[in-house]
C-alpha positions in Angstrom: -11.5 5.0 -47.8 -10.6 6.0 -44.9 -6.9 5.5 -43.6 -4.3 5.4 -41.4 -0.9 4.3 -41.5 -1.3 0.8 -39.3 -3.7 0.3 -41.8 -1.6 0.6 -44.8 1.1 -1.4 -42.7 -0.8 -4.5 -42.7 -2.1 -4.4 -45.5 1.6 -4.4 -46.9 2.8 -6.9 -44.1 0.5 -9.6 -44.9 -4.0 -9.0 -46.4 -5.1 -12.3 -43.8 -3.5 -10.2 -41.5 -5.4 -6.4 -42.1 -8.9 -9.1 -42.6 -8.1 -9.7 -39.2 -7.6 -7.0 -36.8 -9.1 -5.3 -39.6 -12.4 -5.9 -41.2 -13.1 -9.0 -38.7 -11.5 -6.5 -35.4 -9.9 -9.1 -33.3 -6.3 -7.8 -31.4 -4.6 -9.5 -28.5 -6.7 -9.8 -24.9 -2.6 -8.9 -23.5 -0.9 -5.9 -25.3 2.6 -6.4 -25.2 4.5 -5.3 -22.7 6.8 -2.3 -25.1 3.7 -1.0 -26.1 1.7 -0.9 -23.1 4.9 0.6 -22.3 4.9 3.2 -24.2 1.2 4.4 -24.7 1.7 4.9 -20.8 4.6 7.4 -21.6 3.0 8.8 -24.7 0.9 9.9 -21.9 2.8 11.9 -20.7 4.6 13.3 -22.8 1.2 14.2 -23.9 0.1 16.7 -20.8 4.4 17.7 -20.3 3.9 19.1 -23.7 0.2 20.3 -23.3 1.0 22.8 -20.2 2.4 25.6 -20.5 6.4 26.2 -19.0 6.3 28.8 -16.4 2.2 29.6 -16.5 1.6 26.7 -14.8 -0.1 26.6 -10.9 3.3 25.0 -9.5 5.5 25.6 -12.2 7.9 22.4 -13.9 7.1 20.8 -11.0 3.2 20.8 -11.8 4.1 20.2 -15.0 6.1 16.9 -14.2 3.1 15.5 -11.6 0.5 16.2 -13.9 2.5 13.9 -16.2 3.3 11.5 -13.9 -0.7 11.0 -12.9 -1.2 10.5 -17.2 0.9 7.6 -17.1 -0.4 6.3 -14.3 -3.9 6.7 -15.4 -3.2 4.6 -19.2 -1.2 1.6 -17.7 -2.9 -1.7 -18.8 -4.3 -3.4 -15.8 -3.0 -6.7 -17.9 0.8 -5.8 -17.9 3.1 -8.3 -17.8 4.1 -9.0 -14.5 7.7 -10.1 -15.3 9.6 -7.6 -17.9 11.2 -4.7 -16.5 9.0 -2.0 -18.1 7.4 -1.8 -15.5 4.6 1.2 -14.3 7.6 2.5 -12.1 10.0 2.4 -15.2 7.6 4.5 -16.8 7.6 7.3 -14.8 11.4 7.3 -13.6 11.6 8.0 -17.7 9.6 10.3 -17.6 11.3 12.5 -15.0 14.2 12.0 -16.7 12.9 13.4 -19.3 11.7 16.1 -17.8 15.2 16.2 -15.9 17.2 16.7 -19.7 15.2 18.8 -21.7 13.3 21.5 -19.1 13.6 24.2 -21.8 12.9 23.6 -25.0 14.4 25.3 -28.2 10.8 24.8 -29.9 7.9 26.0 -29.5 4.3 24.4 -29.1 1.7 25.3 -31.7 -1.7 26.6 -30.5 -0.3 26.8 -26.0 -0.8 30.5 -26.4 -3.8 31.1 -28.9 -6.6 27.8 -26.6 -5.7 24.1 -27.5 -2.4 22.4 -28.2 -1.3 20.7 -30.8 -0.5 17.9 -28.9 -2.5 14.2 -29.7 -4.0 16.3 -32.8 -6.5 13.6 -34.5 -7.8 14.9 -37.6 -8.9 13.5 -41.4 -8.5 14.5 -44.3 -9.6 14.0 -48.4 -6.1 13.0 -50.1 -8.2 14.0 -53.2 -7.5 10.6 -54.9 -10.3 8.1 -56.6 -10.8 4.7 -55.9 -11.5 3.2 -59.5 -14.7 2.0 -59.9 -15.9 -1.6 -57.5 -18.5 -2.6 -60.4 -16.6 -2.1 -63.5 -12.5 -2.9 -62.6 -9.8 -1.3 -61.8 -9.0 -0.3 -65.5 -11.7 1.8 -64.9 -10.3 5.2 -62.9 -11.0 8.6 -62.8 -9.0 11.9 -61.3 -12.3 13.6 -61.2 -13.8 11.2 -58.6 -16.0 10.0 -61.4 -16.4 6.3 -63.4 -15.5 7.2 -67.2 -17.5 3.5 -68.3 -20.6 3.7 -65.8 -20.9 7.4 -64.5 -21.3 6.2 -60.5 -19.1 8.0 -58.2 -15.8 6.8 -56.8 -16.0 6.3 -53.5 -13.0 9.0 -51.9 -10.0 8.0 -50.7 -9.2 9.7 -47.1 -6.2 9.7 -44.7 -5.8 10.3 -41.3 -4.0 9.3 -37.9 -2.4 11.3 -34.4 0.5 13.1 -34.7 1.8 13.4 -31.0 3.7 17.8 -31.6 2.9 20.7 -33.7 6.3 22.7 -33.0 7.9 26.2 -34.2 11.7 25.2 -34.7 13.7 28.0 -36.1 10.7 29.8 -37.6 9.9 26.4 -39.9 6.7 24.3 -38.0 8.2 20.5 -37.5 6.3 17.2 -35.9 7.5 16.2 -32.4 7.0 12.4 -32.6 7.9 10.7 -29.6 9.5 6.6 -30.0 10.2 5.2 -26.9 12.9 1.7 -28.0 15.2 -1.1 -26.5 17.3 -0.1 -29.4 18.6 3.1 -30.0 22.4 2.9 -31.6 24.3 3.9 -34.6 21.7 3.8 -37.3 18.0 3.9 -35.4 17.4 7.2 -37.5 17.7 5.4 -40.5 14.8 3.9 -40.6 12.7 7.5 -40.5 13.6 7.9 -44.5 11.1 6.8 -46.3 8.8 6.3 -43.8 4.8 6.2 -44.9 4.1 7.4 -41.1 6.8 10.5 -41.3 5.7 11.5 -43.9 1.9 10.9 -43.9 2.2 12.3 -39.9 3.0 16.2 -42.4 1.0 15.7 -45.0 -1.6 15.2 -42.1 0.1 18.7 -40.6 0.4 20.7 -43.4 -3.5 20.0 -44.2 -4.6 20.8 -40.9 -2.5 24.3 -39.7 -2.6 25.3 -43.4 1.5 25.7 -43.2 4.0 24.2 -44.9 5.4 21.2 -42.7 9.2 20.7 -42.6 9.4 17.2 -41.5 10.1 16.0 -38.0 11.7 15.8 -35.1 12.1 12.1 -34.0 12.2 12.1 -30.6 13.9 8.9 -29.4 14.2 7.4 -25.5 16.2 4.4 -25.1 14.7 2.5 -22.3 16.6 -0.6 -21.5 16.6 -2.9 -18.9 20.1 -2.6 -16.8 21.3 1.0 -19.1 20.5 4.2 -18.3 17.6 5.4 -20.6 18.6 7.4 -23.3 17.5 10.4 -25.0 18.7 11.4 -28.9 17.5 14.2 -31.4 17.0 13.4 -35.4 15.5 15.5 -37.9 13.5 14.4 -41.4 12.8 16.4 -43.9 10.1 16.3 -46.3 9.4 18.0 -49.7 6.8 18.3 -52.3 8.3 15.3 -53.9 8.0 13.2 -50.9 4.8 14.1 -50.2 3.8 13.0 -53.8 5.3 10.0 -54.0 3.8 8.9 -50.6 0.5 10.0 -52.3 0.9 7.2 -55.2 1.8 5.2 -52.1 -0.8 5.0 -50.8 -2.8 4.5 -54.1 -1.4 1.7 -55.3 -2.0 0.0 -51.3 -5.7 1.6 -51.1 -6.3 -0.4 -54.9 -4.5 -3.5 -53.3 -7.3 -3.3 -50.1 -10.1 -2.8 -52.8 -9.3 -5.7 -54.6 -8.9 -8.9 -51.7 -12.3 -6.6 -51.0 -14.0 -7.3 -54.1 -12.4 -11.2 -54.9 -12.9 -12.4 -51.0 -9.5 -13.5 -50.4 -7.3 -12.0 -48.2 -3.1 -13.8 -49.1 -1.4 -14.8 -46.6 2.5 -13.3 -46.9 4.4 -15.8 -45.1 7.8 -14.5 -45.3 7.0 -11.9 -42.5 5.5 -13.9 -39.5 7.9 -14.1 -37.8 9.9 -10.9 -39.0 10.4 -8.2 -35.4 9.0 -10.9 -33.0 6.2 -13.4 -34.0 3.1 -12.0 -35.7 0.4 -11.7 -33.4 -1.8 -14.0 -36.0 1.2 -16.5 -36.1 -0.8 -18.8 -33.5 -4.1 -18.5 -35.3 -2.7 -19.2 -38.6 -0.1 -22.0 -37.8 -3.0 -23.7 -37.8 -5.0 -25.3 -40.9 -9.0 -25.7 -40.5 -11.0 -22.7 -40.3 -13.4 -24.2 -37.4 -10.0 -24.3 -35.1 -8.9 -21.1 -36.6 -11.9 -18.9 -34.9 -12.2 -21.0 -32.1 -8.4 -20.4 -31.3 -9.3 -16.6 -31.8 -12.6 -16.6 -29.5 -9.7 -18.3 -26.7 -7.2 -15.9 -26.9 -8.8 -12.6 -28.7 -11.1 -10.3 -28.5 -13.3 -8.1 -30.8 -11.8 -3.8 -30.6 -12.7 -2.1 -34.0 -9.7 0.1 -35.3 -10.7 3.7 -35.0 -7.5 5.6 -35.4 -8.8 8.6 -34.7 -8.8 7.2 -30.9 -6.0 5.8 -28.6 -6.7 3.2 -26.2 -5.7 0.5 -23.8 -6.4 -2.1 -26.9 -5.2 0.2 -29.9 -9.1 0.4 -30.7 -12.4 1.5 -29.6 -14.7 -1.4 -28.3 
């Protein structure tokens, strides 16, 4: 079983939502303004950190031009026209960012040796196994063999894409970009504990073969009227954090397998309107299965979730 943070979060939030997005491949026809803006800005930042400072043909101006070009190419064709997060706003934020951080106190790993560790996709074996699908959850073994029927158990893999890997004060950190409209005094509390951050630290350590101390959360506050805000916060991880995270991955993976085994993906309605309305709320408010299927075909499109690729619709078509 291959998993990433989005899949784990979807299932923990609502198994029925997981079924619609991951198993049935449904997604909204139009990406929200915030997601489209964030994806485009991420593209610009990826180019900004992929260029070697001072060695680009046109220097800093050349890096900025490349970043702006990446934003323009990534900008969604059907972006909401009545939202303040416009293409022009996105390019202005990128310009402000470049002027705020013209020189960094860290070094992007790999930038002098070859491909920089930017937007790095990776999937690794966790060393964990699912319980036996045939014999049931009580039949589980760390060696990957069912103790009852002796069949090989399905391994659990975990992957994703972290933004940038950097060397800061002789320690390795992930630089993780977060655009938000709620950057305030409590914003950074959400990153510890945080499964995405811990998972990225685990991936980066496995990929680089080096100890990764944690993540530098690179927050970018984007507002309708106020000036853009830039803040950074370091959140660390140790082996105990990683071990606990792996146990959580195992537990959620077993829950997913259980629902696959039974064919029933329950709704957790407490999450329907948390942080806005669930993207499948318009489907689940309908009682008839036929009506739900018609709503899906009318308002949604099929798009396979592939966490090793980033595209306009959050998957691969």
